[in-house]
C-alpha positions in Angstrom: 226.0 -239.9 15.1 227.8 -239.7 11.9 225.4 -237.8 9.2 224.7 -239.6 5.9 226.0 -237.6 2.8 223.5 -236.7 0.3 224.2 -238.7 -3.0 225.5 -236.9 -6.1 222.3 -235.2 -8.1 223.3 -237.0 -11.4 223.0 -240.6 -9.5 219.6 -240.0 -8.4 217.7 -237.3 -10.6 215.1 -239.1 -12.5 215.6 -236.6 -15.5 219.6 -236.5 -15.3 220.2 -240.2 -14.9 216.9 -242.0 -16.1 215.9 -243.1 -12.6 213.0 -242.4 -10.8 211.7 -242.7 -7.1 209.1 -245.4 -8.1 207.2 -246.0 -11.1 204.3 -243.7 -11.6 201.0 -245.9 -12.0 197.5 -245.1 -12.8 196.7 -245.1 -9.1 198.8 -242.1 -8.4 197.3 -240.3 -11.1 194.0 -240.9 -10.2 194.7 -239.7 -6.6 196.0 -236.5 -8.3 193.0 -236.2 -10.4 190.9 -236.6 -7.3 193.0 -233.8 -5.5 192.3 -231.6 -8.4 188.6 -232.2 -8.5 188.4 -231.5 -4.8 190.0 -228.3 -5.8 187.6 -227.2 -8.5 184.5 -227.9 -6.3 186.3 -225.9 -3.5 186.8 -222.9 -5.7 183.2 -223.4 -7.3 181.5 -221.2 -5.1 183.4 -218.2 -6.0 182.7 -218.9 -10.0 179.5 -217.3 -9.7 180.6 -214.2 -7.5 180.3 -210.9 -9.1 183.1 -208.1 -9.8 184.4 -206.9 -6.5 186.8 -204.6 -5.0 189.5 -204.1 -7.5 187.8 -206.1 -9.8 185.4 -203.5 -10.8 188.1 -201.2 -11.8 189.3 -204.0 -14.2 186.1 -204.3 -15.3 186.2 -200.6 -16.2 189.5 -200.9 -17.7 188.6 -203.8 -20.1 185.3 -201.9 -21.2 187.9 -199.2 -22.6 190.2 -199.8 -25.6 193.5 -199.8 -24.0 196.7 -198.0 -25.8 198.9 -201.0 -26.4 202.0 -198.4 -26.6 201.2 -197.3 -23.1 201.0 -200.8 -21.9 204.2 -201.8 -23.8 206.1 -198.6 -22.4 205.2 -199.5 -18.8 205.9 -203.1 -19.4 204.6 -204.1 -15.7 202.3 -207.1 -15.7 201.9 -206.5 -19.3 201.3 -210.7 -19.9 198.6 -210.5 -17.4 197.2 -207.7 -19.1 197.2 -209.0 -22.3 195.3 -212.4 -20.7 192.6 -210.6 -19.3 191.9 -208.5 -22.6 191.9 -211.5 -24.7 189.6 -213.3 -22.5 187.2 -210.3 -22.2 187.1 -210.1 -26.1 186.3 -214.0 -26.3 183.8 -214.2 -23.6 182.9 -210.5 -22.7 182.9 -209.3 -19.1 181.3 -212.6 -17.8 183.0 -212.8 -13.9 182.3 -216.4 -14.1 184.7 -217.1 -17.0 187.6 -215.1 -15.5 187.0 -217.0 -12.2 187.2 -220.4 -13.9 190.3 -219.3 -15.8 191.9 -218.4 -12.6 191.0 -221.9 -11.1 192.2 -223.8 -14.2 195.6 -222.0 -14.1 196.0 -222.9 -10.3 195.3 -226.5 -11.4 198.0 -226.2 -14.1 200.2 -224.8 -11.3 199.3 -227.8 -8.8 200.5 -230.2 -11.6 203.8 -228.4 -12.1 204.5 -228.4 -8.5 203.4 -232.1 -8.2 206.2 -232.8 -11.0 208.6 -230.4 -9.3 208.2 -232.5 -5.7 208.8 -235.9 -7.8 212.2 -234.3 -9.5 213.3 -233.0 -5.9 212.5 -236.1 -3.9 214.3 -238.1 -6.4 217.3 -235.9 -6.6 217.7 -235.1 -2.7 218.3 -237.7 0.0 217.9 -241.4 0.1 214.7 -243.0 -1.5 211.9 -243.7 0.6 209.0 -245.8 0.1 206.8 -242.9 0.8 208.4 -240.3 -1.7 205.4 -240.8 -4.3 202.9 -240.3 -1.5 204.8 -237.1 -0.2 204.9 -235.9 -3.7 201.3 -236.2 -4.1 200.2 -234.8 -0.6 202.4 -231.7 -1.2 200.8 -230.8 -4.5 197.4 -231.5 -2.8 198.7 -229.1 0.0 199.4 -226.6 -2.5 196.2 -226.8 -4.3 193.9 -227.0 -1.4 195.1 -224.5 1.3 192.9 -221.7 2.2 195.7 -219.1 2.2 195.6 -219.8 -1.9 192.1 -218.3 -2.1 192.9 -214.6 -2.6 195.2 -215.2 -5.5 192.7 -217.9 -7.2 189.2 -216.6 -6.2 190.0 -213.1 -6.7 189.7 -212.1 -10.3 192.2 -209.1 -9.7 194.8 -212.1 -8.8 195.2 -213.4 -12.2 198.6 -211.9 -12.0 199.5 -214.1 -9.1 198.5 -217.4 -10.7 200.1 -216.6 -14.2 203.4 -215.2 -12.5 203.5 -218.9 -10.9 202.7 -220.7 -14.1 205.8 -219.5 -15.7 207.9 -219.5 -12.7 207.2 -223.2 -11.9 207.7 -224.1 -15.4 210.9 -222.5 -15.8 212.2 -224.5 -12.3 211.1 -227.6 -13.8 213.2 -226.8 -17.0 216.2 -225.7 -14.6 215.6 -229.3 -12.7 215.8 -231.3 -15.6 219.6 -230.7 -15.8 221.9 -231.9 -12.9 223.9 -229.2 -11.3 227.2 -230.9 -12.4 226.2 -231.0 -16.1 226.3 -227.7 -18.4 223.2 -226.2 -19.5 222.6 -226.1 -23.2 221.7 -223.1 -25.1 218.2 -224.4 -25.9 217.5 -225.2 -22.0 219.2 -221.8 -21.2 217.2 -219.7 -23.4 213.8 -221.8 -22.4 214.1 -221.1 -18.9 215.1 -217.4 -19.5 212.2 -217.0 -21.7 209.9 -218.4 -18.9 211.5 -216.4 -16.1 210.9 -213.2 -18.1 207.3 -214.2 -18.9 206.8 -214.8 -15.1 208.4 -211.3 -14.2 205.8 -209.5 -16.9 203.0 -211.3 -15.5 204.1 -209.8 -12.0 207.1 -208.5 -10.7 208.4 -211.1 -8.1 208.8 -213.7 -10.8 212.3 -212.1 -11.5 213.4 -213.7 -8.2 213.4 -217.2 -9.6 216.8 -216.3 -11.3 218.0 -216.4 -7.5 216.2 -219.7 -6.8 218.1 -221.4 -9.6 221.4 -219.8 -8.3 221.1 -220.8 -4.6 219.7 -224.4 -5.6 223.2 -224.8 -7.6 225.4 -223.2 -4.8 224.3 -225.7 -2.2 223.7 -228.5 -4.7 226.6 -230.3 -2.9 227.8 -231.3 0.7 229.3 -227.6 0.7 228.3 -224.4 -0.9 230.2 -224.0 -4.1 230.5 -221.7 -7.0 231.7 -224.3 -9.5 228.0 -225.1 -11.1 227.6 -221.4 -11.8 230.8 -221.5 -13.8 229.8 -224.7 -15.6 226.1 -223.6 -16.5 227.4 -220.1 -17.5 225.1 -220.3 -20.6 222.2 -220.2 -18.0 223.1 -217.8 -15.7 224.7 -215.2 -18.3 221.5 -214.4 -20.4 219.1 -214.9 -17.1 220.9 -212.5 -14.7 221.5 -209.9 -17.6 217.6 -210.1 -18.5 216.6 -210.1 -14.9 218.5 -207.1 -14.3 217.1 -205.1 -17.0 213.7 -206.0 -16.7 213.8 -206.0 -12.7 215.2 -202.3 -13.0 212.5 -201.3 -15.3 209.7 -202.7 -13.2 211.2 -200.8 -10.2 211.4 -197.6 -12.0 207.8 -197.7 -13.1 206.4 -198.8 -9.8 208.2 -196.3 -7.9 207.1 -193.6 -10.2 203.4 -194.9 -9.7 203.9 -195.0 -5.9 202.6 -198.3 -5.4 206.2 -199.9 -4.6 210.1 -198.9 -4.3 211.3 -195.6 -3.7 208.2 -193.5 -3.5 205.8 -195.7 -1.5 204.4 -194.7 1.9 206.9 -196.6 4.0 210.7 -196.2 4.7 212.9 -199.1 3.5 214.3 -199.9 6.8 211.0 -199.8 8.7 209.3 -202.1 6.0 212.4 -204.5 6.1 211.8 -204.6 10.2 208.0 -205.2 9.7 208.7 -207.9 7.4 210.5 -210.2 10.1 207.3 -210.0 11.9 205.1 -210.6 9.0 206.8 -213.7 8.0 205.9 -215.5 11.1 202.2 -214.4 10.8 202.4 -216.0 7.3 203.9 -219.3 8.9 201.1 -219.2 11.5 198.3 -218.8 8.7 199.7 -221.8 7.0 200.0 -224.2 9.9 196.4 -223.1 11.4 194.7 -221.0 8.8 192.1 -218.9 11.0 192.1 -215.1 11.2 192.6 -214.8 7.1 191.9 -211.5 6.0 191.5 -209.7 2.6 193.0 -206.5 4.1 195.3 -207.2 7.2 196.2 -203.5 7.6 199.3 -204.7 9.5 201.2 -201.7 11.0 204.6 -200.5 10.0 207.3 -201.0 12.7 209.1 -197.8 12.7 213.0 -198.3 13.2 214.6 -199.7 15.3 211.7 -202.0 16.0 210.7 -203.8 19.2 211.2 -206.7 21.1 209.0 -208.8 18.8 210.9 -207.6 15.7 214.2 -208.8 16.6 212.8 -211.9 18.2 211.7 -212.5 14.9 214.6 -212.0 13.1 216.5 -214.5 15.5 213.8 -217.1 14.7 214.3 -216.6 11.0 218.3 -216.9 11.5 217.7 -220.0 13.8 215.5 -221.7 11.3 218.3 -221.0 8.5 220.8 -222.1 10.6 219.0 -225.3 11.9 218.1 -226.6 8.4 221.8 -226.0 7.3 223.2 -228.2 9.7 220.3 -230.9 9.0 221.0 -230.3 5.5 222.0 -234.0 4.8 219.1 -235.5 6.8 216.6 -233.0 5.5 217.8 -231.6 2.4 214.2 -230.9 0.9 213.6 -228.9 3.8 216.5 -226.7 3.3 215.9 -226.1 -0.4 211.9 -225.5 0.5 212.8 -222.8 2.9 215.3 -221.2 0.3 212.7 -221.3 -2.3 209.8 -220.1 -0.1 212.2 -217.0 1.3 213.7 -216.0 -2.1 210.3 -215.9 -3.7 208.7 -214.0 -0.9 211.7 -211.4 -0.9 210.6 -209.1 -3.4 207.2 -208.1 -1.2 208.9 -208.8 2.0 212.3 -207.2 2.1 213.8 -204.0 1.6 211.5 -202.5 -1.3 208.5 -200.8 0.5 204.9 -201.8 -0.5 202.0 -199.7 0.7 200.2 -202.7 2.1 202.8 -204.6 4.7 200.9 -207.8 4.5 198.6 -209.8 1.8 198.0 -213.4 1.6 198.4 -213.6 -1.9 202.2 -212.9 -1.7 202.8 -216.3 -0.6 201.5 -218.0 -3.4 204.5 -217.9 -5.4 206.7 -219.2 -2.8 204.1 -221.9 -1.6 206.0 -225.0 -3.3 208.7 -224.2 -0.9 206.4 -224.9 2.1 205.1 -228.0 0.0 208.6 -229.2 -0.3 209.2 -229.0 3.7 206.2 -231.0 4.2 207.1 -233.6 1.7 210.5 -233.9 3.5 209.0 -235.3 6.6 205.9 -236.9 4.8 208.2 -239.0 2.7 209.1 -240.8 5.9 205.7 -242.3 6.2 205.5 -245.8 5.1 202.7 -245.9 2.4 199.5 -247.5 4.0 195.9 -247.3 3.9 196.2 -245.4 7.6 198.9 -243.1 6.1 196.6 -242.4 3.2 193.7 -242.0 5.0 195.1 -239.4 7.3 196.6 -237.3 4.7 193.2 -237.6 2.6 191.3 -236.4 5.9 193.7 -233.4 6.3 193.4 -232.6 2.5 189.7 -232.6 2.9 189.8 -230.4 5.8 191.5 -227.9 4.1 189.3 -228.1 1.0 186.5 -227.5 3.2 188.2 -224.3 4.8 189.1 -223.2 1.3 185.3 -223.8 0.1 184.1 -221.4 3.1 186.6 -219.0 2.2 185.7 -219.0 -1.5 182.2 -218.5 -0.6 183.0 -214.8 0.7 183.8 -214.0 -2.9 180.4 -214.2 -3.8 179.4 -210.8 -2.2 181.1 -207.8 -1.2 179.2 -207.5 2.1 180.2 -211.4 2.8 184.0 -210.5 2.1 184.0 -207.3 4.3 182.0 -208.4 7.0 184.7 -211.5 7.4 187.3 -208.7 7.1 186.1 -206.6 10.0 185.4 -209.7 11.9 189.1 -210.7 11.7 190.4 -207.4 12.5 187.7 -205.0 14.0 190.1 -202.1 14.0 190.6 -201.9 10.4 189.2 -198.5 9.4 189.8 -199.5 5.6 187.9 -202.6 5.9 184.9 -200.7 7.7 184.8 -198.2 4.8 184.6 -201.1 2.2 181.9 -202.7 4.2 180.1 -199.5 4.6 180.2 -199.1 0.8 178.9 -202.6 0.4 176.1 -201.9 2.7 175.0 -198.6 1.0 175.2 -200.2 -2.7 172.6 -203.1 -1.2 170.4 -200.4 0.2 171.5 -201.0 3.6 171.4 -197.5 4.7 171.4 -197.5 8.4 174.2 -200.1 8.7 176.3 -198.2 6.0 176.1 -195.1 8.3 177.0 -197.1 11.4 179.9 -198.7 9.3 181.1 -195.2 8.2 181.2 -194.2 11.8 183.4 -197.1 12.6 185.6 -196.3 9.8 185.8 -192.8 11.2 186.9 -194.0 14.7 189.8 -196.4 13.3 190.9 -194.2 10.5 191.2 -190.9 8.8 187.9 -188.8 8.4 189.2 -187.6 4.9 187.1 -186.2 2.2 186.2 -189.6 0.8 184.8 -190.8 4.0 182.7 -187.6 5.0 181.0 -187.4 1.4 180.2 -191.1 1.3 178.9 -191.1 5.0 176.7 -188.1 4.4 175.1 -190.1 1.4 174.4 -193.0 3.8 173.3 -190.8 6.5 170.8 -188.8 4.1 169.4 -192.4 2.7 168.8 -193.4 5.9 166.6 -190.6 6.6 169.2 -188.5 9.0 169.6 -185.4 6.3 170.6 -182.9 9.2 173.5 -185.3 10.2 174.4 -185.7 6.6 174.6 -181.6 6.0 177.0 -181.4 8.6 179.5 -184.1 7.4 179.1 -182.4 4.0 180.0 -179.2 5.9 183.2 -180.7 7.4 184.4 -181.9 4.1 184.2 -178.3 2.5 187.7 -177.9 4.0 189.2 -179.8 1.5 187.8 -177.8 -1.2 186.5 -180.4 -3.3 183.4 -179.5 -5.7 181.7 -182.8 -4.9 181.2 -181.5 -1.1 179.0 -178.7 -2.4 177.1 -180.7 -5.0 176.1 -183.1 -2.3 175.1 -180.4 -0.2 173.0 -178.5 -2.7 171.4 -181.6 -3.8 170.4 -182.7 0.1 169.4 -179.1 0.9 167.2 -178.8 -2.1 165.4 -182.0 -1.0 164.8 -180.5 2.4 163.5 -177.5 0.4 166.0 -175.2 1.4 166.4 -173.7 -2.0 168.3 -170.8 -1.4 171.1 -172.6 0.6 171.0 -175.1 -2.2 171.8 -172.5 -5.1 174.5 -171.2 -2.8 176.3 -174.3 -2.4 175.8 -175.2 -6.2 177.1 -171.9 -7.1 180.1 -172.6 -5.0 180.7 -176.0 -6.6 180.4 -174.3 -10.3 182.9 -171.5 -9.1 185.0 -174.5 -8.2 184.6 -176.7 -11.4 182.5 -174.8 -13.9 182.2 -177.9 -16.1 180.6 -180.2 -13.4 177.5 -181.6 -15.1 176.2 -182.8 -12.1 176.1 -179.3 -10.3 174.7 -178.0 -13.6 171.9 -180.5 -13.5 171.1 -179.9 -9.8 171.1 -176.1 -10.0 168.6 -176.6 -12.8 166.3 -178.6 -10.6 166.7 -175.8 -7.9 165.9 -173.1 -10.8 162.9 -175.1 -11.7 161.7 -175.4 -8.1 162.1 -171.7 -7.6 159.9 -170.8 -10.8 162.8 -169.9 -13.1 162.4 -172.3 -16.1 164.6 -170.1 -18.5 167.3 -170.3 -16.1 166.8 -174.0 -15.5 166.8 -174.6 -19.3 170.2 -172.9 -19.7 171.8 -175.4 -17.0 170.3 -178.3 -18.5 171.5 -177.7 -21.8 174.9 -176.7 -20.5 174.9 -180.1 -18.7 174.2 -181.9 -21.7 177.0 -180.1 -23.8 179.4 -181.6 -21.4 177.5 -185.0 -20.8 175.1 -185.6 -23.7 173.7 -189.0 -22.2 172.8 -187.3 -19.0 169.3 -188.5 -18.5 168.5 -186.6 -15.5 169.6 -183.3 -17.4 167.6 -184.7 -20.5 164.3 -184.9 -18.1 165.0 -181.6 -16.5 165.1 -180.0 -20.2 161.7 -181.5 -21.0 160.1 -180.2 -17.8 161.7 -176.7 -18.5 160.7 -176.7 -22.0 157.1 -177.4 -20.7 157.0 -174.7 -18.3 158.2 -172.5 -20.8 155.4 -173.8 -23.2 157.7 -174.7 -25.8 157.4 -178.3 -27.4 161.3 -178.7 -28.2 
């Protein structure tokens, strides 16, 4: 069968030629408003949640006065940082405000995705009666899919939604000019500025320049560089800015060790792992069960295994099939390109500490919506088709609401994580800490044991485990964990040991442990205060007073040292 050729973009683009798929009626706007309302309600459970996990560090950061010169020199995510600082100064550290702002940005992104889909459906392929319905369904898919929850319901993922906001706006500016038309300076500079704001919200935003380039190259029946020459005003400043900003961000993150040259994995190992990870993302898109805040996906070692190379062949085969069917499924090909290019910064050769994270799909998710819209456009609009799409979106909304509810409690979040991956030592550690914070000490001790079984028994684990054991009334076991932690030569091990031994009444051993802690760290206020307690219990208030006063010189607001000082003064018969 002879394949139908796609029409030239200028003849079908609503922006370039004044045409549109179908007139937008009030009914379609009301349907989109309904999808937004469903999205808002789905994320409402998370709005009442506290600061969780990385959000706690964010809270400490916002309570301090950041040095703007340092932020400007670092450059990475400065737009996101500025938005969080501005919001904290307007609304304080109210988690509800931050959650709701994330949801509102997500809704704006959904609107941009809706407009992008309408533009693309008008431009590529022949017009179908179901084009408008397909665009709306694709936007709903973006808004309501539960894979989006980590980016939207997690305050620390503000960078994801902001990066997408500017990237999608830039892409919409790009689409408003047909490939065969030269780009004016105004449009070129606007697109460049928006891509820059996206990259300065989060680093993968720089890849939107690659999306522009590839969309132009494959805009005709055959790949061609001619559109790039015609639109040099767009590509010259954008690629120069993208190269400069990208290089700066790469060096910054490499220096900090979270990505790039100094990350924990070799580039080749990380790349091989991503061939597998991409298919795990695909499976979660199609069937979203087994979601996890921390997948702890194991990194493949070169040369990889059978699954690794089958995954690569699968990606190559998918690309080849979509290219062959590009005239029949033009939007599916472009959706694949869109998703893969925007996933590439985190799923290619640049190693990142965690090989898999659901939030990384957010930026490229409109590409998946494009693929869905390509096939949904062939449905003739009817109440049956509309009801089926509405039912599917309602199911996604329900799953999203359930997922968003996990962000109301650290315990719920990490219990879900260990259910999804019971061999994840990091998740067991976080669950144990959450139990301990909630006074569930016996459960915390059991969870720390699991963390030790499935992960390294390092200093942090041993000390936290000891605290949980002591809280659960198992002081002897706590002492054993702290003695094991002493090999790391960290003063906290001796401080904690001294505190526990003193509570047991072993004052001589407690004093010995605290003396060792102060030998390692003479300015440790906790060790001084605890040693003051030991001196007081041993009937030496003068030595106790000296320790308390030294602790207060180091940390003037230490309430325990203040109370101890008063007790020592009273024992010495002095009022002050």
